[in-house]
A tleap script that builds the chain and sets N, CA, C and O, in Angstrom:
source leaprc.protein.ff14SB
mol = sequence {
  NMET SER PHE SER ASN GLY ARG PRO GLU PRO
  GLU VAL ILE MET ASN PHE ASN ASP GLY PHE
  SER TYR SER LYS GLY LYS LEU ASP ALA ALA
  TYR LEU SER LEU ILE GLU LYS SER PRO ALA
  LYS GLN ILE VAL SER LYS GLU ALA ALA SER
  LEU LYS LYS GLU ASP VAL ASP LEU ILE VAL
  ASN GLU PHE GLU ILE SER ARG THR GLU ALA
  GLU LYS ALA LEU LEU GLU ASN GLU LYS ASP
  LEU ALA LYS THR LEU LYS SER LEU VAL VAL
  GLY GLN SER CSER
}
set mol.1.N position { 0.848 -1.169 0.000 }
set mol.1.CA position { 0.000 0.000 0.000 }
set mol.1.C position { 0.894 1.232 0.000 }
set mol.1.O position { 1.797 1.347 0.829 }
set mol.2.N position { 0.650 2.141 -0.914 }
set mol.2.CA position { 1.456 3.353 -0.977 }
set mol.2.C position { 0.759 4.482 -0.221 }
set mol.2.O position { -0.455 4.461 -0.020 }
set mol.3.N position { 1.545 5.453 0.186 }
set mol.3.CA position { 1.019 6.567 0.947 }
set mol.3.C position { 1.191 7.854 0.159 }
set mol.3.O position { 2.212 8.054 -0.498 }
set mol.4.N position { 0.210 8.712 0.222 }
set mol.4.CA position { 0.239 10.014 -0.418 }
set mol.4.C position { -0.153 11.056 0.621 }
set mol.4.O position { -1.275 11.025 1.127 }
set mol.5.N position { 0.740 11.966 0.945 }
set mol.5.CA position { 0.491 12.993 1.964 }
set mol.5.C position { 0.153 12.378 3.321 }
set mol.5.O position { -0.658 12.930 4.065 }
set mol.6.N position { 0.767 11.245 3.649 }
set mol.6.CA position { 0.547 10.633 4.937 }
set mol.6.C position { -0.702 9.781 5.026 }
set mol.6.O position { -0.933 9.138 6.051 }
set mol.7.N position { -1.521 9.759 3.972 }
set mol.7.CA position { -2.748 8.969 3.978 }
set mol.7.C position { -2.618 7.836 2.973 }
set mol.7.O position { -2.003 8.017 1.922 }
set mol.8.N position { -3.184 6.674 3.273 }
set mol.8.CA position { -3.123 5.581 2.298 }
set mol.8.C position { -4.020 5.874 1.093 }
set mol.8.O position { -5.110 6.426 1.241 }
set mol.9.N position { -3.560 5.508 -0.075 }
set mol.9.CA position { -4.360 5.666 -1.280 }
set mol.9.C position { -5.401 4.559 -1.344 }
set mol.9.O position { -5.168 3.459 -0.845 }
set mol.10.N position { -6.552 4.842 -1.958 }
set mol.10.CA position { -7.535 3.777 -2.116 }
set mol.10.C position { -7.004 2.742 -3.101 }
set mol.10.O position { -6.074 3.006 -3.863 }
set mol.11.N position { -7.604 1.578 -3.071 }
set mol.11.CA position { -7.190 0.539 -4.009 }
set mol.11.C position { -7.499 1.023 -5.425 }
set mol.11.O position { -8.640 1.371 -5.730 }
set mol.12.N position { -6.499 1.046 -6.272 }
set mol.12.CA position { -6.645 1.600 -7.608 }
set mol.12.C position { -6.426 0.508 -8.641 }
set mol.12.O position { -5.492 -0.287 -8.544 }
set mol.13.N position { -7.313 0.487 -9.638 }
set mol.13.CA position { -7.179 -0.481 -10.708 }
set mol.13.C position { -6.163 0.015 -11.727 }
set mol.13.O position { -5.304 -0.749 -12.168 }
set mol.14.N position { -6.253 1.297 -12.106 }
set mol.14.CA position { -5.340 1.820 -13.115 }
set mol.14.C position { -5.167 3.319 -12.934 }
set mol.14.O position { -6.153 4.035 -12.759 }
set mol.15.N position { -3.958 3.797 -12.972 }
set mol.15.CA position { -3.662 5.225 -12.953 }
set mol.15.C position { -3.367 5.690 -14.376 }
set mol.15.O position { -2.731 4.972 -15.148 }
set mol.16.N position { -3.824 6.875 -14.717 }
set mol.16.CA position { -3.569 7.428 -16.030 }
set mol.16.C position { -2.599 8.596 -15.917 }
set mol.16.O position { -2.448 9.170 -14.838 }
set mol.17.N position { -1.938 8.957 -17.016 }
set mol.17.CA position { -0.952 10.034 -17.017 }
set mol.17.C position { -1.558 11.388 -16.658 }
set mol.17.O position { -0.863 12.246 -16.114 }
set mol.18.N position { -2.834 11.592 -16.953 }
set mol.18.CA position { -3.453 12.872 -16.637 }
set mol.18.C position { -3.930 12.968 -15.193 }
set mol.18.O position { -4.529 13.971 -14.806 }
set mol.19.N position { -3.669 11.933 -14.390 }
set mol.19.CA position { -3.985 11.988 -12.970 }
set mol.19.C position { -5.267 11.300 -12.564 }
set mol.19.O position { -5.532 11.158 -11.370 }
set mol.20.N position { -6.072 10.868 -13.521 }
set mol.20.CA position { -7.314 10.188 -13.196 }
set mol.20.C position { -7.055 8.717 -12.912 }
set mol.20.O position { -6.106 8.125 -13.427 }
set mol.21.N position { -7.903 8.149 -12.095 }
set mol.21.CA position { -7.778 6.732 -11.781 }
set mol.21.C position { -9.150 6.167 -11.458 }
set mol.21.O position { -10.080 6.915 -11.155 }
set mol.22.N position { -9.276 4.865 -11.521 }
set mol.22.CA position { -10.501 4.168 -11.175 }
set mol.22.C position { -10.263 3.380 -9.903 }
set mol.22.O position { -9.307 2.610 -9.816 }
set mol.23.N position { -11.124 3.566 -8.917 }
set mol.23.CA position { -10.978 2.793 -7.684 }
set mol.23.C position { -11.921 1.596 -7.740 }
set mol.23.O position { -13.002 1.672 -8.323 }
set mol.24.N position { -11.515 0.529 -7.148 }
set mol.24.CA position { -12.287 -0.707 -7.166 }
set mol.24.C position { -13.644 -0.519 -6.498 }
set mol.24.O position { -14.642 -1.060 -6.973 }
set mol.25.N position { -13.697 0.230 -5.419 }
set mol.25.CA position { -14.962 0.442 -4.711 }
set mol.25.C position { -15.995 1.152 -5.560 }
set mol.25.O position { -17.165 0.769 -5.580 }
set mol.26.N position { -15.562 2.189 -6.264 }
set mol.26.CA position { -16.501 2.924 -7.117 }
set mol.26.C position { -16.948 2.076 -8.301 }
set mol.26.O position { -18.109 2.135 -8.707 }
set mol.27.N position { -16.045 1.300 -8.849 }
set mol.27.CA position { -16.385 0.432 -9.967 }
set mol.27.C position { -17.389 -0.631 -9.534 }
set mol.27.O position { -18.340 -0.926 -10.258 }
set mol.28.N position { -17.173 -1.207 -8.349 }
set mol.28.CA position { -18.112 -2.202 -7.825 }
set mol.28.C position { -19.489 -1.591 -7.592 }
set mol.28.O position { -20.503 -2.219 -7.896 }
set mol.29.N position { -19.536 -0.374 -7.057 }
set mol.29.CA position { -20.811 0.291 -6.800 }
set mol.29.C position { -21.563 0.547 -8.100 }
set mol.29.O position { -22.779 0.368 -8.161 }
set mol.30.N position { -20.846 0.964 -9.135 }
set mol.30.CA position { -21.479 1.197 -10.430 }
set mol.30.C position { -22.018 -0.102 -11.019 }
set mol.30.O position { -23.112 -0.129 -11.583 }
set mol.31.N position { -21.254 -1.165 -10.887 }
set mol.31.CA position { -21.671 -2.470 -11.392 }
set mol.31.C position { -22.914 -2.963 -10.658 }
set mol.31.O position { -23.845 -3.468 -11.286 }
set mol.32.N position { -22.934 -2.821 -9.347 }
set mol.32.CA position { -24.084 -3.275 -8.571 }
set mol.32.C position { -25.334 -2.480 -8.904 }
set mol.32.O position { -26.434 -3.033 -8.899 }
set mol.33.N position { -25.189 -1.194 -9.192 }
set mol.33.CA position { -26.366 -0.398 -9.557 }
set mol.33.C position { -26.960 -0.872 -10.882 }
set mol.33.O position { -28.173 -0.798 -11.078 }
set mol.34.N position { -26.117 -1.356 -11.788 }
set mol.34.CA position { -26.621 -1.902 -13.044 }
set mol.34.C position { -27.352 -3.223 -12.830 }
set mol.34.O position { -28.370 -3.486 -13.469 }
set mol.35.N position { -26.835 -4.040 -11.940 }
set mol.35.CA position { -27.463 -5.327 -11.654 }
set mol.35.C position { -28.834 -5.124 -11.033 }
set mol.35.O position { -29.767 -5.866 -11.341 }
set mol.36.N position { -28.970 -4.133 -10.166 }
set mol.36.CA position { -30.244 -3.873 -9.507 }
set mol.36.C position { -31.309 -3.431 -10.490 }
set mol.36.O position { -32.493 -3.662 -10.245 }
set mol.37.N position { -30.933 -2.805 -11.589 }
set mol.37.CA position { -31.896 -2.319 -12.573 }
set mol.37.C position { -32.349 -3.408 -13.539 }
set mol.37.O position { -33.343 -3.216 -14.239 }
set mol.38.N position { -31.666 -4.525 -13.600 }
set mol.38.CA position { -31.984 -5.543 -14.591 }
set mol.38.C position { -33.341 -6.217 -14.416 }
set mol.38.O position { -33.917 -6.598 -15.435 }
set mol.39.N position { -33.913 -6.403 -13.214 }
set mol.39.CA position { -35.232 -7.030 -13.129 }
set mol.39.C position { -36.318 -6.247 -13.849 }
set mol.39.O position { -37.249 -6.850 -14.382 }
set mol.40.N position { -36.227 -4.920 -13.882 }
set mol.40.CA position { -37.212 -4.119 -14.596 }
set mol.40.C position { -37.176 -4.435 -16.085 }
set mol.40.O position { -38.219 -4.474 -16.737 }
set mol.41.N position { -35.988 -4.659 -16.622 }
set mol.41.CA position { -35.869 -5.002 -18.027 }
set mol.41.C position { -36.484 -6.365 -18.301 }
set mol.41.O position { -37.058 -6.575 -19.370 }
set mol.42.N position { -36.377 -7.284 -17.368 }
set mol.42.CA position { -36.949 -8.608 -17.553 }
set mol.42.C position { -38.463 -8.534 -17.571 }
set mol.42.O position { -39.098 -9.264 -18.332 }
set mol.43.N position { -39.063 -7.673 -16.756 }
set mol.43.CA position { -40.512 -7.519 -16.755 }
set mol.43.C position { -40.969 -6.978 -18.099 }
set mol.43.O position { -41.949 -7.467 -18.662 }
set mol.44.N position { -40.273 -5.977 -18.618 }
set mol.44.CA position { -40.616 -5.430 -19.932 }
set mol.44.C position { -40.488 -6.520 -20.996 }
set mol.44.O position { -41.316 -6.590 -21.904 }
set mol.45.N position { -39.474 -7.363 -20.900 }
set mol.45.CA position { -39.265 -8.408 -21.893 }
set mol.45.C position { -40.411 -9.411 -21.907 }
set mol.45.O position { -40.802 -9.882 -22.974 }
set mol.46.N position { -40.957 -9.745 -20.736 }
set mol.46.CA position { -42.080 -10.678 -20.673 }
set mol.46.C position { -43.314 -10.097 -21.340 }
set mol.46.O position { -44.007 -10.793 -22.083 }
set mol.47.N position { -43.595 -8.821 -21.080 }
set mol.47.CA position { -44.739 -8.160 -21.701 }
set mol.47.C position { -44.494 -7.925 -23.184 }
set mol.47.O position { -45.430 -7.922 -23.983 }
set mol.48.N position { -43.237 -7.729 -23.546 }
set mol.48.CA position { -42.877 -7.429 -24.927 }
set mol.48.C position { -43.018 -8.634 -25.844 }
set mol.48.O position { -42.977 -8.486 -27.065 }
set mol.49.N position { -43.177 -9.794 -25.291 }
set mol.49.CA position { -43.331 -10.993 -26.118 }
set mol.49.C position { -44.570 -10.907 -26.998 }
set mol.49.O position { -44.630 -11.543 -28.050 }
set mol.50.N position { -45.565 -10.119 -26.572 }
set mol.50.CA position { -46.800 -9.997 -27.352 }
set mol.50.C position { -46.713 -8.908 -28.421 }
set mol.50.O position { -47.664 -8.727 -29.181 }
set mol.51.N position { -45.594 -8.177 -28.498 }
set mol.51.CA position { -45.442 -7.111 -29.493 }
set mol.51.C position { -45.070 -7.695 -30.858 }
set mol.51.O position { -44.457 -8.758 -30.956 }
set mol.52.N position { -45.458 -6.971 -31.899 }
set mol.52.CA position { -45.083 -7.395 -33.247 }
set mol.52.C position { -43.607 -7.104 -33.478 }
set mol.52.O position { -43.127 -6.005 -33.197 }
set mol.53.N position { -42.899 -8.092 -33.990 }
set mol.53.CA position { -41.463 -7.948 -34.240 }
set mol.53.C position { -41.191 -6.838 -35.254 }
set mol.53.O position { -40.215 -6.101 -35.119 }
set mol.54.N position { -42.045 -6.717 -36.263 }
set mol.54.CA position { -41.860 -5.701 -37.295 }
set mol.54.C position { -41.959 -4.295 -36.718 }
set mol.54.O position { -41.210 -3.403 -37.117 }
set mol.55.N position { -42.891 -4.095 -35.770 }
set mol.55.CA position { -43.050 -2.775 -35.158 }
set mol.55.C position { -41.806 -2.397 -34.357 }
set mol.55.O position { -41.310 -1.273 -34.447 }
set mol.56.N position { -41.312 -3.352 -33.575 }
set mol.56.CA position { -40.129 -3.094 -32.758 }
set mol.56.C position { -38.922 -2.828 -33.654 }
set mol.56.O position { -38.149 -1.907 -33.392 }
set mol.57.N position { -38.754 -3.627 -34.707 }
set mol.57.CA position { -37.625 -3.440 -35.627 }
set mol.57.C position { -37.672 -2.070 -36.301 }
set mol.57.O position { -36.638 -1.421 -36.462 }
set mol.58.N position { -38.860 -1.631 -36.693 }
set mol.58.CA position { -39.013 -0.327 -37.327 }
set mol.58.C position { -38.558 0.790 -36.388 }
set mol.58.O position { -37.820 1.686 -36.797 }
set mol.59.N position { -38.989 0.736 -35.151 }
set mol.59.CA position { -38.627 1.771 -34.183 }
set mol.59.C position { -37.125 1.749 -33.897 }
set mol.59.O position { -36.484 2.798 -33.831 }
set mol.60.N position { -36.572 0.552 -33.729 }
set mol.60.CA position { -35.141 0.431 -33.458 }
set mol.60.C position { -34.328 1.007 -34.603 }
set mol.60.O position { -33.368 1.741 -34.367 }
set mol.61.N position { -34.693 0.689 -35.838 }
set mol.61.CA position { -33.930 1.157 -37.002 }
set mol.61.C position { -34.102 2.645 -37.277 }
set mol.61.O position { -33.135 3.327 -37.616 }
set mol.62.N position { -35.306 3.149 -37.137 }
set mol.62.CA position { -35.558 4.544 -37.468 }
set mol.62.C position { -35.071 5.522 -36.405 }
set mol.62.O position { -34.587 6.607 -36.730 }
set mol.63.N position { -35.197 5.142 -35.140 }
set mol.63.CA position { -34.832 6.058 -34.068 }
set mol.63.C position { -33.475 5.741 -33.456 }
set mol.63.O position { -32.985 6.475 -32.597 }
set mol.64.N position { -32.867 4.641 -33.905 }
set mol.64.CA position { -31.556 4.219 -33.419 }
set mol.64.C position { -31.523 4.161 -31.891 }
set mol.64.O position { -30.640 4.724 -31.244 }
set mol.65.N position { -32.517 3.460 -31.337 }
set mol.65.CA position { -32.572 3.235 -29.897 }
set mol.65.C position { -32.487 1.736 -29.649 }
set mol.65.O position { -32.605 0.938 -30.578 }
set mol.66.N position { -32.285 1.365 -28.413 }
set mol.66.CA position { -32.161 -0.062 -28.093 }
set mol.66.C position { -33.512 -0.754 -28.227 }
set mol.66.O position { -34.564 -0.116 -28.198 }
set mol.67.N position { -33.456 -2.044 -28.369 }
set mol.67.CA position { -34.662 -2.848 -28.505 }
set mol.67.C position { -35.541 -2.716 -27.252 }
set mol.67.O position { -36.766 -2.656 -27.350 }
set mol.68.N position { -34.910 -2.673 -26.091 }
set mol.68.CA position { -35.659 -2.544 -24.831 }
set mol.68.C position { -36.400 -1.217 -24.773 }
set mol.68.O position { -37.554 -1.164 -24.347 }
set mol.69.N position { -35.738 -0.143 -25.200 }
set mol.69.CA position { -36.383 1.172 -25.211 }
set mol.69.C position { -37.550 1.198 -26.194 }
set mol.69.O position { -38.588 1.796 -25.911 }
set mol.70.N position { -37.385 0.555 -27.341 }
set mol.70.CA position { -38.460 0.505 -28.331 }
set mol.70.C position { -39.653 -0.281 -27.793 }
set mol.70.O position { -40.799 0.132 -27.967 }
set mol.71.N position { -39.390 -1.400 -27.147 }
set mol.71.CA position { -40.468 -2.208 -26.572 }
set mol.71.C position { -41.192 -1.432 -25.477 }
set mol.71.O position { -42.419 -1.478 -25.386 }
set mol.72.N position { -40.437 -0.725 -24.654 }
set mol.72.CA position { -41.037 0.065 -23.584 }
set mol.72.C position { -41.934 1.166 -24.161 }
set mol.72.O position { -43.036 1.402 -23.664 }
set mol.73.N position { -41.454 1.831 -25.208 }
set mol.73.CA position { -42.247 2.887 -25.843 }
set mol.73.C position { -43.544 2.332 -26.418 }
set mol.73.O position { -44.597 2.953 -26.278 }
set mol.74.N position { -43.479 1.171 -27.061 }
set mol.74.CA position { -44.691 0.550 -27.602 }
set mol.74.C position { -45.663 0.180 -26.496 }
set mol.74.O position { -46.867 0.394 -26.634 }
set mol.75.N position { -45.165 -0.363 -25.416 }
set mol.75.CA position { -46.041 -0.740 -24.306 }
set mol.75.C position { -46.682 0.482 -23.659 }
set mol.75.O position { -47.842 0.430 -23.251 }
set mol.76.N position { -45.941 1.575 -23.563 }
set mol.76.CA position { -46.491 2.804 -22.991 }
set mol.76.C position { -47.583 3.400 -23.863 }
set mol.76.O position { -48.443 4.129 -23.368 }
set mol.77.N position { -47.558 3.099 -25.156 }
set mol.77.CA position { -48.538 3.640 -26.100 }
set mol.77.C position { -49.531 2.578 -26.566 }
set mol.77.O position { -50.010 2.618 -27.699 }
set mol.78.N position { -49.829 1.642 -25.693 }
set mol.78.CA position { -50.870 0.628 -25.921 }
set mol.78.C position { -50.628 -0.196 -27.181 }
set mol.78.O position { -51.582 -0.584 -27.856 }
set mol.79.N position { -49.388 -0.463 -27.500 }
set mol.79.CA position { -48.971 -1.276 -28.651 }
set mol.79.C position { -49.405 -0.693 -29.992 }
set mol.79.O position { -49.466 -1.408 -30.992 }
set mol.80.N position { -49.704 0.595 -30.013 }
set mol.80.CA position { -50.114 1.287 -31.235 }
set mol.80.C position { -48.879 1.919 -31.874 }
set mol.80.O position { -48.254 2.807 -31.294 }
set mol.81.N position { -48.532 1.450 -33.081 }
set mol.81.CA position { -47.310 1.908 -33.738 }
set mol.81.C position { -47.363 3.394 -34.073 }
set mol.81.O position { -46.401 4.117 -33.813 }
set mol.82.N position { -48.470 3.859 -34.644 }
set mol.82.CA position { -48.580 5.265 -35.028 }
set mol.82.C position { -48.462 6.179 -33.806 }
set mol.82.O position { -47.766 7.193 -33.849 }
set mol.83.N position { -49.133 5.822 -32.740 }
set mol.83.CA position { -49.088 6.614 -31.505 }
set mol.83.C position { -47.669 6.624 -30.924 }
set mol.83.O position { -47.207 7.648 -30.422 }
set mol.84.N position { -46.985 5.482 -30.996 }
set mol.84.CA position { -45.613 5.378 -30.493 }
set mol.84.C position { -44.670 6.246 -31.309 }
set mol.84.O position { -43.842 6.964 -30.748 }
set mol.85.N position { -44.792 6.186 -32.632 }
set mol.85.CA position { -43.938 6.997 -33.499 }
set mol.85.C position { -44.136 8.483 -33.224 }
set mol.85.O position { -43.166 9.237 -33.155 }
set mol.86.N position { -45.387 8.905 -33.068 }
set mol.86.CA position { -45.666 10.318 -32.775 }
set mol.86.C position { -45.048 10.727 -31.445 }
set mol.86.O position { -44.460 11.802 -31.337 }
set mol.87.N position { -45.179 9.871 -30.430 }
set mol.87.CA position { -44.637 10.236 -29.112 }
set mol.87.C position { -43.106 10.293 -29.143 }
set mol.87.O position { -42.514 11.134 -28.467 }
set mol.88.N position { -42.466 9.429 -29.904 }
set mol.88.CA position { -41.018 9.455 -30.002 }
set mol.88.C position { -40.514 10.681 -30.756 }
set mol.88.O position { -39.487 11.258 -30.397 }
set mol.89.N position { -41.237 11.078 -31.804 }
set mol.89.CA position { -40.847 12.264 -32.577 }
set mol.89.C position { -40.991 13.511 -31.706 }
set mol.89.O position { -40.092 14.352 -31.682 }
set mol.90.N position { -42.091 13.638 -31.002 }
set mol.90.CA position { -42.317 14.787 -30.142 }
set mol.90.C position { -41.306 14.800 -28.999 }
set mol.90.O position { -40.808 15.860 -28.621 }
set mol.91.N position { -41.003 13.627 -28.451 }
set mol.91.CA position { -40.045 13.520 -27.344 }
set mol.91.C position { -38.637 13.896 -27.752 }
set mol.91.O position { -37.899 14.458 -26.943 }
set mol.92.N position { -38.233 13.600 -28.997 }
set mol.92.CA position { -36.882 13.898 -29.438 }
set mol.92.C position { -36.714 15.352 -29.857 }
set mol.92.O position { -35.607 15.886 -29.793 }
set mol.93.N position { -37.785 15.994 -30.280 }
set mol.93.CA position { -37.650 17.368 -30.759 }
set mol.93.C position { -37.596 18.374 -29.618 }
set mol.93.O position { -37.115 19.491 -29.809 }
set mol.94.N position { -38.081 18.002 -28.429 }
set mol.94.CA position { -38.077 18.955 -27.323 }
set mol.94.C position { -36.848 18.877 -26.476 }
set mol.94.O position { -36.717 19.626 -25.508 }
savepdb mol mol.pdb
quit
């Protein structure tokens, strides 16, 4: 363990020349926050099984968003493609 100004440095994964570094604790916390969010995606995936593949593909290709985001948008708009497209266009322009 190295010391800087009399205090021990946190565990560091990598130091960069510009002075920035990543600590293991912060990296673990970020990773755990991603894991906690994954069950919500699984719920959307179960409901998304009833969506038309063509509708989801159209939204993904035209708006360049993830498949999960496209499925969520369709579900929020009652599986109506026209309504979903309008809401996405209005949402992106503001």
